[in-house]
CHARMM internal coordinates of N, CA and C (Angstrom, degrees):
IC EDIT
DIST 1 N 1 CA 1.4608
DIST 1 CA 1 C 1.5268
ANGL 1 N 1 CA 1 C 108.95
DIST 1 C 2 N 1.3248
ANGL 1 CA 1 C 2 N 117.86
DIHE 1 N 1 CA 1 C 2 N 127.19
DIST 2 N 2 CA 1.4620
ANGL 1 C 2 N 2 CA 120.41
DIHE 1 CA 1 C 2 N 2 CA -177.71
DIST 2 CA 2 C 1.5312
ANGL 2 N 2 CA 2 C 110.86
DIHE 1 C 2 N 2 CA 2 C -89.58
DIST 2 C 3 N 1.3264
ANGL 2 CA 2 C 3 N 116.84
DIHE 2 N 2 CA 2 C 3 N 143.69
DIST 3 N 3 CA 1.4723
ANGL 2 C 3 N 3 CA 119.47
DIHE 2 CA 2 C 3 N 3 CA 178.21
DIST 3 CA 3 C 1.5281
ANGL 3 N 3 CA 3 C 109.92
DIHE 2 C 3 N 3 CA 3 C -68.47
DIST 3 C 4 N 1.3206
ANGL 3 CA 3 C 4 N 115.45
DIHE 3 N 3 CA 3 C 4 N 145.30
DIST 4 N 4 CA 1.4638
ANGL 3 C 4 N 4 CA 120.05
DIHE 3 CA 3 C 4 N 4 CA 179.32
DIST 4 CA 4 C 1.5218
ANGL 4 N 4 CA 4 C 109.90
DIHE 3 C 4 N 4 CA 4 C -72.14
DIST 4 C 5 N 1.3073
ANGL 4 CA 4 C 5 N 115.34
DIHE 4 N 4 CA 4 C 5 N 142.02
DIST 5 N 5 CA 1.4527
ANGL 4 C 5 N 5 CA 120.06
DIHE 4 CA 4 C 5 N 5 CA 177.43
DIST 5 CA 5 C 1.5303
ANGL 5 N 5 CA 5 C 108.47
DIHE 4 C 5 N 5 CA 5 C -71.34
DIST 5 C 6 N 1.3160
ANGL 5 CA 5 C 6 N 116.14
DIHE 5 N 5 CA 5 C 6 N 134.24
DIST 6 N 6 CA 1.4547
ANGL 5 C 6 N 6 CA 120.54
DIHE 5 CA 5 C 6 N 6 CA -179.63
DIST 6 CA 6 C 1.5254
ANGL 6 N 6 CA 6 C 109.50
DIHE 5 C 6 N 6 CA 6 C -84.79
DIST 6 C 7 N 1.3208
ANGL 6 CA 6 C 7 N 116.16
DIHE 6 N 6 CA 6 C 7 N 126.54
DIST 7 N 7 CA 1.4602
ANGL 6 C 7 N 7 CA 121.67
DIHE 6 CA 6 C 7 N 7 CA 178.18
DIST 7 CA 7 C 1.5210
ANGL 7 N 7 CA 7 C 107.31
DIHE 6 C 7 N 7 CA 7 C -98.36
DIST 7 C 8 N 1.3090
ANGL 7 CA 7 C 8 N 116.06
DIHE 7 N 7 CA 7 C 8 N 129.43
DIST 8 N 8 CA 1.4597
ANGL 7 C 8 N 8 CA 120.60
DIHE 7 CA 7 C 8 N 8 CA -178.36
DIST 8 CA 8 C 1.5242
ANGL 8 N 8 CA 8 C 110.43
DIHE 7 C 8 N 8 CA 8 C -97.29
DIST 8 C 9 N 1.3115
ANGL 8 CA 8 C 9 N 115.72
DIHE 8 N 8 CA 8 C 9 N 166.19
DIST 9 N 9 CA 1.4527
ANGL 8 C 9 N 9 CA 121.47
DIHE 8 CA 8 C 9 N 9 CA 176.06
DIST 9 CA 9 C 1.5311
ANGL 9 N 9 CA 9 C 109.62
DIHE 8 C 9 N 9 CA 9 C -60.06
DIST 9 C 10 N 1.3146
ANGL 9 CA 9 C 10 N 116.48
DIHE 9 N 9 CA 9 C 10 N -37.44
DIST 10 N 10 CA 1.4585
ANGL 9 C 10 N 10 CA 121.11
DIHE 9 CA 9 C 10 N 10 CA 177.87
DIST 10 CA 10 C 1.5274
ANGL 10 N 10 CA 10 C 110.32
DIHE 9 C 10 N 10 CA 10 C -60.72
DIST 10 C 11 N 1.3260
ANGL 10 CA 10 C 11 N 117.89
DIHE 10 N 10 CA 10 C 11 N -42.25
DIST 11 N 11 CA 1.4673
ANGL 10 C 11 N 11 CA 121.77
DIHE 10 CA 10 C 11 N 11 CA 177.49
DIST 11 CA 11 C 1.5282
ANGL 11 N 11 CA 11 C 111.28
DIHE 10 C 11 N 11 CA 11 C -59.45
DIST 11 C 12 N 1.3227
ANGL 11 CA 11 C 12 N 116.02
DIHE 11 N 11 CA 11 C 12 N -43.92
DIST 12 N 12 CA 1.4664
ANGL 11 C 12 N 12 CA 121.37
DIHE 11 CA 11 C 12 N 12 CA -178.09
DIST 12 CA 12 C 1.5197
ANGL 12 N 12 CA 12 C 110.72
DIHE 11 C 12 N 12 CA 12 C -64.48
DIST 12 C 13 N 1.3339
ANGL 12 CA 12 C 13 N 116.42
DIHE 12 N 12 CA 12 C 13 N -47.69
DIST 13 N 13 CA 1.4633
ANGL 12 C 13 N 13 CA 119.56
DIHE 12 CA 12 C 13 N 13 CA -179.98
DIST 13 CA 13 C 1.5259
ANGL 13 N 13 CA 13 C 111.53
DIHE 12 C 13 N 13 CA 13 C -63.91
DIST 13 C 14 N 1.3165
ANGL 13 CA 13 C 14 N 117.40
DIHE 13 N 13 CA 13 C 14 N -41.52
DIST 14 N 14 CA 1.4658
ANGL 13 C 14 N 14 CA 120.33
DIHE 13 CA 13 C 14 N 14 CA 179.38
DIST 14 CA 14 C 1.5270
ANGL 14 N 14 CA 14 C 111.04
DIHE 13 C 14 N 14 CA 14 C -64.81
DIST 14 C 15 N 1.3243
ANGL 14 CA 14 C 15 N 117.39
DIHE 14 N 14 CA 14 C 15 N -38.20
DIST 15 N 15 CA 1.4662
ANGL 14 C 15 N 15 CA 121.16
DIHE 14 CA 14 C 15 N 15 CA 178.68
DIST 15 CA 15 C 1.5300
ANGL 15 N 15 CA 15 C 111.35
DIHE 14 C 15 N 15 CA 15 C -64.46
DIST 15 C 16 N 1.3198
ANGL 15 CA 15 C 16 N 116.35
DIHE 15 N 15 CA 15 C 16 N -27.54
DIST 16 N 16 CA 1.4668
ANGL 15 C 16 N 16 CA 120.87
DIHE 15 CA 15 C 16 N 16 CA 179.21
DIST 16 CA 16 C 1.5335
ANGL 16 N 16 CA 16 C 112.59
DIHE 15 C 16 N 16 CA 16 C -90.55
DIST 16 C 17 N 1.3252
ANGL 16 CA 16 C 17 N 116.66
DIHE 16 N 16 CA 16 C 17 N 5.54
DIST 17 N 17 CA 1.4536
ANGL 16 C 17 N 17 CA 119.99
DIHE 16 CA 16 C 17 N 17 CA 174.36
DIST 17 CA 17 C 1.5189
ANGL 17 N 17 CA 17 C 115.84
DIHE 16 C 17 N 17 CA 17 C 97.34
DIST 17 C 18 N 1.3183
ANGL 17 CA 17 C 18 N 117.98
DIHE 17 N 17 CA 17 C 18 N -0.89
DIST 18 N 18 CA 1.4588
ANGL 17 C 18 N 18 CA 120.34
DIHE 17 CA 17 C 18 N 18 CA 177.63
DIST 18 CA 18 C 1.5248
ANGL 18 N 18 CA 18 C 109.01
DIHE 17 C 18 N 18 CA 18 C -77.21
DIST 18 C 19 N 1.3140
ANGL 18 CA 18 C 19 N 116.49
DIHE 18 N 18 CA 18 C 19 N 142.06
DIST 19 N 19 CA 1.4601
ANGL 18 C 19 N 19 CA 121.02
DIHE 18 CA 18 C 19 N 19 CA 179.58
DIST 19 CA 19 C 1.5257
ANGL 19 N 19 CA 19 C 108.67
DIHE 18 C 19 N 19 CA 19 C -107.04
DIST 19 C 20 N 1.3204
ANGL 19 CA 19 C 20 N 115.87
DIHE 19 N 19 CA 19 C 20 N 78.94
DIST 20 N 20 CA 1.4610
ANGL 19 C 20 N 20 CA 121.52
DIHE 19 CA 19 C 20 N 20 CA 179.35
DIST 20 CA 20 C 1.5204
ANGL 20 N 20 CA 20 C 110.00
DIHE 19 C 20 N 20 CA 20 C -98.79
DIST 20 C 21 N 1.3147
ANGL 20 CA 20 C 21 N 115.02
DIHE 20 N 20 CA 20 C 21 N 142.06
DIST 21 N 21 CA 1.4604
ANGL 20 C 21 N 21 CA 119.48
DIHE 20 CA 20 C 21 N 21 CA 171.31
DIST 21 CA 21 C 1.5236
ANGL 21 N 21 CA 21 C 107.86
DIHE 20 C 21 N 21 CA 21 C -83.72
DIST 21 C 22 N 1.3077
ANGL 21 CA 21 C 22 N 116.67
DIHE 21 N 21 CA 21 C 22 N 168.13
DIST 22 N 22 CA 1.4743
ANGL 21 C 22 N 22 CA 119.74
DIHE 21 CA 21 C 22 N 22 CA 176.78
DIST 22 CA 22 C 1.5306
ANGL 22 N 22 CA 22 C 110.55
DIHE 21 C 22 N 22 CA 22 C -60.49
DIST 22 C 23 N 1.3261
ANGL 22 CA 22 C 23 N 117.15
DIHE 22 N 22 CA 22 C 23 N -37.48
DIST 23 N 23 CA 1.4708
ANGL 22 C 23 N 23 CA 121.00
DIHE 22 CA 22 C 23 N 23 CA 179.39
DIST 23 CA 23 C 1.5276
ANGL 23 N 23 CA 23 C 110.90
DIHE 22 C 23 N 23 CA 23 C -65.61
DIST 23 C 24 N 1.3175
ANGL 23 CA 23 C 24 N 118.39
DIHE 23 N 23 CA 23 C 24 N -41.46
DIST 24 N 24 CA 1.4638
ANGL 23 C 24 N 24 CA 121.37
DIHE 23 CA 23 C 24 N 24 CA 177.47
DIST 24 CA 24 C 1.5282
ANGL 24 N 24 CA 24 C 110.71
DIHE 23 C 24 N 24 CA 24 C -63.92
DIST 24 C 25 N 1.3214
ANGL 24 CA 24 C 25 N 116.66
DIHE 24 N 24 CA 24 C 25 N -41.66
DIST 25 N 25 CA 1.4627
ANGL 24 C 25 N 25 CA 120.56
DIHE 24 CA 24 C 25 N 25 CA 178.86
DIST 25 CA 25 C 1.5264
ANGL 25 N 25 CA 25 C 110.31
DIHE 24 C 25 N 25 CA 25 C -65.27
DIST 25 C 26 N 1.3222
ANGL 25 CA 25 C 26 N 117.25
DIHE 25 N 25 CA 25 C 26 N -39.35
DIST 26 N 26 CA 1.4668
ANGL 25 C 26 N 26 CA 121.22
DIHE 25 CA 25 C 26 N 26 CA 178.99
DIST 26 CA 26 C 1.5267
ANGL 26 N 26 CA 26 C 110.12
DIHE 25 C 26 N 26 CA 26 C -62.28
DIST 26 C 27 N 1.3342
ANGL 26 CA 26 C 27 N 116.50
DIHE 26 N 26 CA 26 C 27 N -42.61
DIST 27 N 27 CA 1.4744
ANGL 26 C 27 N 27 CA 120.35
DIHE 26 CA 26 C 27 N 27 CA 178.46
DIST 27 CA 27 C 1.5258
ANGL 27 N 27 CA 27 C 111.40
DIHE 26 C 27 N 27 CA 27 C -66.33
DIST 27 C 28 N 1.3234
ANGL 27 CA 27 C 28 N 116.75
DIHE 27 N 27 CA 27 C 28 N -38.26
DIST 28 N 28 CA 1.4586
ANGL 27 C 28 N 28 CA 121.07
DIHE 27 CA 27 C 28 N 28 CA 177.89
DIST 28 CA 28 C 1.5306
ANGL 28 N 28 CA 28 C 110.90
DIHE 27 C 28 N 28 CA 28 C -62.05
DIST 28 C 29 N 1.3142
ANGL 28 CA 28 C 29 N 116.95
DIHE 28 N 28 CA 28 C 29 N -44.54
DIST 29 N 29 CA 1.4617
ANGL 28 C 29 N 29 CA 121.33
DIHE 28 CA 28 C 29 N 29 CA 178.04
DIST 29 CA 29 C 1.5292
ANGL 29 N 29 CA 29 C 110.12
DIHE 28 C 29 N 29 CA 29 C -61.36
DIST 29 C 30 N 1.3293
ANGL 29 CA 29 C 30 N 116.95
DIHE 29 N 29 CA 29 C 30 N -42.19
DIST 30 N 30 CA 1.4671
ANGL 29 C 30 N 30 CA 121.40
DIHE 29 CA 29 C 30 N 30 CA 178.62
DIST 30 CA 30 C 1.5333
ANGL 30 N 30 CA 30 C 110.21
DIHE 29 C 30 N 30 CA 30 C -59.74
DIST 30 C 31 N 1.3262
ANGL 30 CA 30 C 31 N 117.34
DIHE 30 N 30 CA 30 C 31 N -45.95
DIST 31 N 31 CA 1.4644
ANGL 30 C 31 N 31 CA 120.83
DIHE 30 CA 30 C 31 N 31 CA -179.89
DIST 31 CA 31 C 1.5237
ANGL 31 N 31 CA 31 C 111.80
DIHE 30 C 31 N 31 CA 31 C -65.95
DIST 31 C 32 N 1.3285
ANGL 31 CA 31 C 32 N 117.10
DIHE 31 N 31 CA 31 C 32 N -38.73
DIST 32 N 32 CA 1.4628
ANGL 31 C 32 N 32 CA 120.06
DIHE 31 CA 31 C 32 N 32 CA 177.99
DIST 32 CA 32 C 1.5261
ANGL 32 N 32 CA 32 C 111.25
DIHE 31 C 32 N 32 CA 32 C -64.10
DIST 32 C 33 N 1.3254
ANGL 32 CA 32 C 33 N 116.79
DIHE 32 N 32 CA 32 C 33 N -39.06
DIST 33 N 33 CA 1.4614
ANGL 32 C 33 N 33 CA 120.28
DIHE 32 CA 32 C 33 N 33 CA 177.68
DIST 33 CA 33 C 1.5198
ANGL 33 N 33 CA 33 C 111.20
DIHE 32 C 33 N 33 CA 33 C -64.68
DIST 33 C 34 N 1.3420
ANGL 33 CA 33 C 34 N 117.01
DIHE 33 N 33 CA 33 C 34 N -38.46
DIST 34 N 34 CA 1.4630
ANGL 33 C 34 N 34 CA 120.39
DIHE 33 CA 33 C 34 N 34 CA 177.52
DIST 34 CA 34 C 1.5188
ANGL 34 N 34 CA 34 C 111.34
DIHE 33 C 34 N 34 CA 34 C -61.76
DIST 34 C 35 N 1.3292
ANGL 34 CA 34 C 35 N 117.24
DIHE 34 N 34 CA 34 C 35 N -41.40
DIST 35 N 35 CA 1.4604
ANGL 34 C 35 N 35 CA 119.91
DIHE 34 CA 34 C 35 N 35 CA -178.67
DIST 35 CA 35 C 1.5284
ANGL 35 N 35 CA 35 C 111.41
DIHE 34 C 35 N 35 CA 35 C -71.26
DIST 35 C 36 N 1.3279
ANGL 35 CA 35 C 36 N 118.01
DIHE 35 N 35 CA 35 C 36 N -29.70
DIST 36 N 36 CA 1.4638
ANGL 35 C 36 N 36 CA 120.77
DIHE 35 CA 35 C 36 N 36 CA 176.73
DIST 36 CA 36 C 1.5187
ANGL 36 N 36 CA 36 C 111.48
DIHE 35 C 36 N 36 CA 36 C -68.65
DIST 36 C 37 N 1.3227
ANGL 36 CA 36 C 37 N 116.85
DIHE 36 N 36 CA 36 C 37 N -35.62
DIST 37 N 37 CA 1.4634
ANGL 36 C 37 N 37 CA 121.39
DIHE 36 CA 36 C 37 N 37 CA -176.48
DIST 37 CA 37 C 1.5223
ANGL 37 N 37 CA 37 C 112.49
DIHE 36 C 37 N 37 CA 37 C -77.38
DIST 37 C 38 N 1.3337
ANGL 37 CA 37 C 38 N 116.80
DIHE 37 N 37 CA 37 C 38 N -23.12
DIST 38 N 38 CA 1.4500
ANGL 37 C 38 N 38 CA 121.60
DIHE 37 CA 37 C 38 N 38 CA -177.62
DIST 38 CA 38 C 1.5231
ANGL 38 N 38 CA 38 C 110.78
DIHE 37 C 38 N 38 CA 38 C -80.92
DIST 38 C 39 N 1.3364
ANGL 38 CA 38 C 39 N 118.93
DIHE 38 N 38 CA 38 C 39 N 139.09
DIST 39 N 39 CA 1.4663
ANGL 38 C 39 N 39 CA 119.40
DIHE 38 CA 38 C 39 N 39 CA 175.94
DIST 39 CA 39 C 1.5247
ANGL 39 N 39 CA 39 C 110.15
DIHE 38 C 39 N 39 CA 39 C -65.96
DIST 39 C 40 N 1.3028
ANGL 39 CA 39 C 40 N 115.84
DIHE 39 N 39 CA 39 C 40 N 149.20
DIST 40 N 40 CA 1.4619
ANGL 39 C 40 N 40 CA 121.03
DIHE 39 CA 39 C 40 N 40 CA -179.25
DIST 40 CA 40 C 1.5168
ANGL 40 N 40 CA 40 C 110.70
DIHE 39 C 40 N 40 CA 40 C -61.68
DIST 40 C 41 N 1.3103
ANGL 40 CA 40 C 41 N 116.27
DIHE 40 N 40 CA 40 C 41 N 132.94
DIST 41 N 41 CA 1.4639
ANGL 40 C 41 N 41 CA 121.20
DIHE 40 CA 40 C 41 N 41 CA 176.99
DIST 41 CA 41 C 1.5243
ANGL 41 N 41 CA 41 C 107.07
DIHE 40 C 41 N 41 CA 41 C -102.12
DIST 41 C 42 N 1.3046
ANGL 41 CA 41 C 42 N 115.14
DIHE 41 N 41 CA 41 C 42 N 69.78
DIST 42 N 42 CA 1.4498
ANGL 41 C 42 N 42 CA 123.90
DIHE 41 CA 41 C 42 N 42 CA -174.48
DIST 42 CA 42 C 1.5294
ANGL 42 N 42 CA 42 C 109.63
DIHE 41 C 42 N 42 CA 42 C -91.34
DIST 42 C 43 N 1.3235
ANGL 42 CA 42 C 43 N 117.63
DIHE 42 N 42 CA 42 C 43 N 134.60
DIST 43 N 43 CA 1.4685
ANGL 42 C 43 N 43 CA 121.20
DIHE 42 CA 42 C 43 N 43 CA -179.02
DIST 43 CA 43 C 1.5271
ANGL 43 N 43 CA 43 C 111.38
DIHE 42 C 43 N 43 CA 43 C -60.86
DIST 43 C 44 N 1.3232
ANGL 43 CA 43 C 44 N 117.64
DIHE 43 N 43 CA 43 C 44 N -38.04
DIST 44 N 44 CA 1.4690
ANGL 43 C 44 N 44 CA 120.78
DIHE 43 CA 43 C 44 N 44 CA 179.60
DIST 44 CA 44 C 1.5235
ANGL 44 N 44 CA 44 C 110.96
DIHE 43 C 44 N 44 CA 44 C -66.54
DIST 44 C 45 N 1.3268
ANGL 44 CA 44 C 45 N 117.25
DIHE 44 N 44 CA 44 C 45 N -36.06
DIST 45 N 45 CA 1.4632
ANGL 44 C 45 N 45 CA 120.70
DIHE 44 CA 44 C 45 N 45 CA 179.41
DIST 45 CA 45 C 1.5161
ANGL 45 N 45 CA 45 C 110.85
DIHE 44 C 45 N 45 CA 45 C -70.73
DIST 45 C 46 N 1.3363
ANGL 45 CA 45 C 46 N 117.31
DIHE 45 N 45 CA 45 C 46 N -29.86
DIST 46 N 46 CA 1.4641
ANGL 45 C 46 N 46 CA 121.19
DIHE 45 CA 45 C 46 N 46 CA -178.14
DIST 46 CA 46 C 1.5272
ANGL 46 N 46 CA 46 C 111.64
DIHE 45 C 46 N 46 CA 46 C -83.51
DIST 46 C 47 N 1.3240
ANGL 46 CA 46 C 47 N 117.42
DIHE 46 N 46 CA 46 C 47 N -15.24
DIST 47 N 47 CA 1.4583
ANGL 46 C 47 N 47 CA 121.29
DIHE 46 CA 46 C 47 N 47 CA -178.14
DIST 47 CA 47 C 1.5247
ANGL 47 N 47 CA 47 C 110.46
DIHE 46 C 47 N 47 CA 47 C -71.29
DIST 47 C 48 N 1.3473
ANGL 47 CA 47 C 48 N 117.93
DIHE 47 N 47 CA 47 C 48 N 134.60
DIST 48 N 48 CA 1.4675
ANGL 47 C 48 N 48 CA 119.57
DIHE 47 CA 47 C 48 N 48 CA 179.78
DIST 48 CA 48 C 1.5260
ANGL 48 N 48 CA 48 C 111.46
DIHE 47 C 48 N 48 CA 48 C -64.21
DIST 48 C 49 N 1.3003
ANGL 48 CA 48 C 49 N 116.44
DIHE 48 N 48 CA 48 C 49 N 146.86
DIST 49 N 49 CA 1.4704
ANGL 48 C 49 N 49 CA 121.77
DIHE 48 CA 48 C 49 N 49 CA 179.09
DIST 49 CA 49 C 1.5312
ANGL 49 N 49 CA 49 C 108.87
DIHE 48 C 49 N 49 CA 49 C -73.33
DIST 49 C 50 N 1.3215
ANGL 49 CA 49 C 50 N 115.61
DIHE 49 N 49 CA 49 C 50 N 139.94
DIST 50 N 50 CA 1.4695
ANGL 49 C 50 N 50 CA 120.53
DIHE 49 CA 49 C 50 N 50 CA 179.63
DIST 50 CA 50 C 1.5150
ANGL 50 N 50 CA 50 C 109.70
DIHE 49 C 50 N 50 CA 50 C -96.82
DIST 50 C 51 N 1.2963
ANGL 50 CA 50 C 51 N 115.91
DIHE 50 N 50 CA 50 C 51 N 140.26
DIST 51 N 51 CA 1.4545
ANGL 50 C 51 N 51 CA 121.13
DIHE 50 CA 50 C 51 N 51 CA 177.05
DIST 51 CA 51 C 1.5262
ANGL 51 N 51 CA 51 C 107.84
DIHE 50 C 51 N 51 CA 51 C -82.88
DIST 51 C 52 N 1.3262
ANGL 51 CA 51 C 52 N 116.48
DIHE 51 N 51 CA 51 C 52 N 110.24
DIST 52 N 52 CA 1.4699
ANGL 51 C 52 N 52 CA 120.60
DIHE 51 CA 51 C 52 N 52 CA -177.78
DIST 52 CA 52 C 1.5252
ANGL 52 N 52 CA 52 C 112.37
DIHE 51 C 52 N 52 CA 52 C -101.35
DIST 52 C 53 N 1.3327
ANGL 52 CA 52 C 53 N 117.01
DIHE 52 N 52 CA 52 C 53 N 7.46
DIST 53 N 53 CA 1.4735
ANGL 52 C 53 N 53 CA 120.40
DIHE 52 CA 52 C 53 N 53 CA -177.29
DIST 53 CA 53 C 1.5190
ANGL 53 N 53 CA 53 C 113.09
DIHE 52 C 53 N 53 CA 53 C -82.09
DIST 53 C 54 N 1.3140
ANGL 53 CA 53 C 54 N 119.23
DIHE 53 N 53 CA 53 C 54 N -4.75
DIST 54 N 54 CA 1.4624
ANGL 53 C 54 N 54 CA 122.55
DIHE 53 CA 53 C 54 N 54 CA -174.75
DIST 54 CA 54 C 1.4920
ANGL 54 N 54 CA 54 C 114.58
DIHE 53 C 54 N 54 CA 54 C -72.54
END
COOR INIT
IC SEED 1 N 1 CA 1 C
IC BUILD
């Protein structure tokens, strides 16, 4: 059984016509990881809960 070839983010962007350097792709991955680690700043989540028991 042969190991599957690993496709990188750089491969995907290049296949879609973007001309990214390896350094640009590395920075993009870094920024994507930062956004994954951050809690969602969703307007609905920030809205105060309403008391509907009245």
